[in-house]
N, C-alpha and C positions, 0 to 999 in steps of 0.2 A: 271456752276450752283453755285459753291462755291462762286464765285465773287458776284453773285446776293444776296446770303444769307448774305455775309459780308456787302454788301451795306445796306441791311435791318437792320442789327444789328447796323451799324453806324447811320442810320437814326433814329432808336429808341433812341439811346444815345443823338443825337442832340435834339430830341423832349423833352426828359427828362430834358436836360439843359435849353431848352427854357421855359418849364413849370415852372421851378424854378424861372424864372424872371416875370412870369405872376402873379399879385396879385389881388385877388378879396376880397371884403369886405361884411360882413353881419352885419346888424344893427338891434337894437331893441330899444324900448322906444324913438322913434324919433331921433335916432342917438346918444343917450346918452351912449350907449354901442356899440362898434364896434369891430368886430373880423375879422382879415385878414388872408387869407390863400393863398398859392401859387397853381399853377396849378397841382402840384403833391399831393395835398390834405394834406398839412402840415400847421398847424396853425403857422403864423409868428408873430402875435401881437394881443394883446387885449388892448383896450383903454376904460376906464370908466370915464365919466365926474365926476369930484370931487364933484360938488354940488349934483349930484345924489347919490353918495356914502353916503353922510351925511344924506339923507332923506330916503333912501331905507332900508328895512330890509333884513336880510340874505337870506330868502327864495325867496323874490322877485328878488334880485340880481342874485341868482343862476338860477332861472327860465329864466330870461332875457338873461343871459349868454348862456344858452342852446339854446335859440331861435336864437341869433345872430350867435353862432357857427354853428348851423345846416344850417342857410342861407348861410354862407360863404362856408361851405363844399359842399352844393348843387351847388353853382356857380362854385366852383373848379371842381366838377365832370363834369359839362357841358363843361367846357373848356377842361378838360382832354379827355373826350369822343370825342369832336370835333377834337382835334389834332390826336387822335388815329384813328379815322375814316378817316381822311385825309391821314395818313400814310398807312392805309390799302388799300385805293384806289390807292395810288402811288405804293404800293407793288404789288398789283394784276396786275396793268398795266405793271410793270416791269417783273413780273413773266411770263407774256404772251410770252416774248422772250425766256424763258427757253425751251419751248416746240417746238419752231421753229428751234432750233439748233440741 
């Protein structure tokens, strides 16, 4: 039983490392603002078109940053949930062997 739990812990660590490499991007204002996040829901970069900065006011820029950030985090959440669901299914399939021993 301990072996199975150790396998689950190792699998969770593998998924966490994998999610660090998955990058999703949220955009606003037709791609003039881009926010990227990894599958662990950590913002990894923010890109703002230089020409947009020169014409946008502070409030507009802040609002559009929020929109792009939320889009990136929503995508990251979907990726994260998908990986966790996959791990849970693998885990439940493996745990079935615990009760047969």
